[in-house]
C-alpha positions, 0 to 999 in steps of 0.5 A: 364488440370485436377490436378493430383490426390491428388495435392489438398490434398497436397496443403490443407495439406501444408496450414494446418501447416502454419495455425497452426503456425499462430494460435500458433503465435497469441496465443503466442502474445496474451499471451505476451499481457496478461503479458504486457498490463494493461487492463488484470489486472483483468484476471491476478489478478484472477489467482494470487488470486487463486494461493494465496489460495493454497500458503496461505494454504501451508504456514499455514500447512508447515511453523512453526508459530512464536510467537511475538506480538499475545499473547501481543495483546490478553493480552492487550484486555483481560484487557478490557474484565476484565473491565479496561478502563484506557489505562495506565493500559493495557499492554501485554508481550511486554509492554504497549498498544500503539495502538488506540481504533479501534485496541482494538475492532477488536482484541477483536473480534479476542479474542472471535473468537479464544477462547481467542487467544488460537486457533492459527490455526483459527487466521492464517486462518482469517489472510489468508482471510484478506490477500486475501481481501487485494489483491482484494482491491489492484488489484481493485486499479491497474485495475483502474489506468492501469499503471502496467504490469500484470507480475509485480503482481507475484512479489507482490503476490506469490514471497514475503516471508516476506509479507506472514510471516507478515500476516500468521505467525506473525499475526501483526496488521499492515495488518489490518490497511492497508486492511482498508486503501485500502478499503478507497482508493477504496471509494475515487476512487468511489467519495465516499469521506465521506465514504472513510474518515470514513474508513481512520479514522478507519484505523488510529484507528488501527495503526497510520502509516496510518497517512502517507497518511494524507498529500496526502488526505488533498491535494486531499480534498482541490483540490476536495472540497476547504477549506469549503468542506474539513472541514466536511470530516475532521470532520468525521475523528475526530468524529470517533476517539472520538466515538471509544475512548469514553470509554477510554477518559471518564476513563482517557483522558490524558492517552488514548491520550498520549499512543495511539497517542505517536508520540515521542515513541523511537524504539529499535535499534536492530530491525531497518531495515533502519538505521543499518549503523548508530551508535546507539547513532546517531539513538537515538539522538533527532537531528537526529529525527528532521532532518528526520522530516524536510526532511519529511516536505520538501519533502512533500512540494516540491511534493505538489508544483511541482508534485501534484499541476498541475493547473496554480494557486498557492497552496493557490488557493486550499482553494477556492471553486472549482467553484471560481477558475481560472481554471474550476474544473476537476474531479480527475482521478484514477491516480491523487488520487492514485499517491498523496496518494501513494507518500505521504505514500512513502515519510513518509516511506523514512523518518521514524525514524525506520522501523521494519520488520512488517512495510514492509506492510506499502508500499509493495503493493504500490511499483509496482505503484510507480515504473511503474507510470512513462514512461518506458523510465525513468527507464527500466523494468529490473531495476524496477524489480531489485529494487523490488528484492533488496527491498525484499532482504533487508527486508528478511535480518535478522538481518539487516546489513550495506549493507541491510540498505544501499541498501534499502535507495539506492532503496528508493532514486532511486524511489523518483528520478524517481517519481520526474523527471518522472512525469514532464508531467501530469499523464494522457496521452493527446492523443491517445495511443502510439504504445508502448505495455509495457506501454499503455496509460490510459483513464480517469476513473472519 
């Protein structure tokens, strides 16, 4: 019997909405994967960087610039312009020059570009460009490691008021040092260790906080090259410091070294973010500083022995040439490189004698990796986002309070514990990807 007129149309019409619903469902599922699957890091990063162009432009034009150290920087390098190469004679509004020679050369360039530091708006745009370059370098690292769900990067970009303030409204030198550091990390991931060491040393010459990465870098160099192969790489770092500081070393070597690499410099209690709950006399006491140093060295030693070192041999076996070790040498994966460097820096931040507000950039861009490099079962996604939020809140509380400092230490402690207990297994998965979508397995990248 022939079908009734229009019945075929009804059947096709009935199938239409179903197909549309299926298509919408697939689109929604794919949208979910874009937010959760680390392989979409590049796509999400591109959109976030475009958004950051607008956010940065809005901040520059709508939020008032605040003078803190920029004028002091310009006064310090102006002394070099006037022919002063004795570091003990270089000073600004906030005190003497305490940064190595790389800082002088970079900010000397900014001095000339910004009409002797008077064109603040141009300086803000230059630091805005630096911020975007830093994001690109950081996203490239995360795309190599494939550990962090892309939705987390929103909290690393557009949602941080303090970071935008440090880069665009305060013009500190810390962002310059960290941008060069992240360039060095990218070079390490590309197995360009000599160039990476060169840029690592350049970052140290801008600000010494980069030395917090040095224990991790030393471990990686020894593991990759052994003692004999590590010495030339360390020589690159040392030689660059000498070359950059040569004009000042020739004028007053003791003055340059003691001023630019002063590890015993006292910090003002009124600016501390992390130790507000302590009495000021304890904060300034030398015994407290020595206790923090001991804790720093002890934590580095434990992580080096139990979490960074994965082979059967002892830690001393790293001194041997890789070809002479019991275990056959294996190329370092992206996660092994990043985990060692980022945890080395984070341990140093946790044990710092004082953290000032601009120091947030020392580890801000590494926090997503530190929180998500371990399996989701160790620390739920919601708790990890909450920790990010509490850390951001602590750094945005001005002046710092007992609660803000205590909560910052609590978050740091939780991260350290989950790094310790969550990395008992190798960082690289040893089999096919699991069915869990939120933390896809990582393929070896090197």
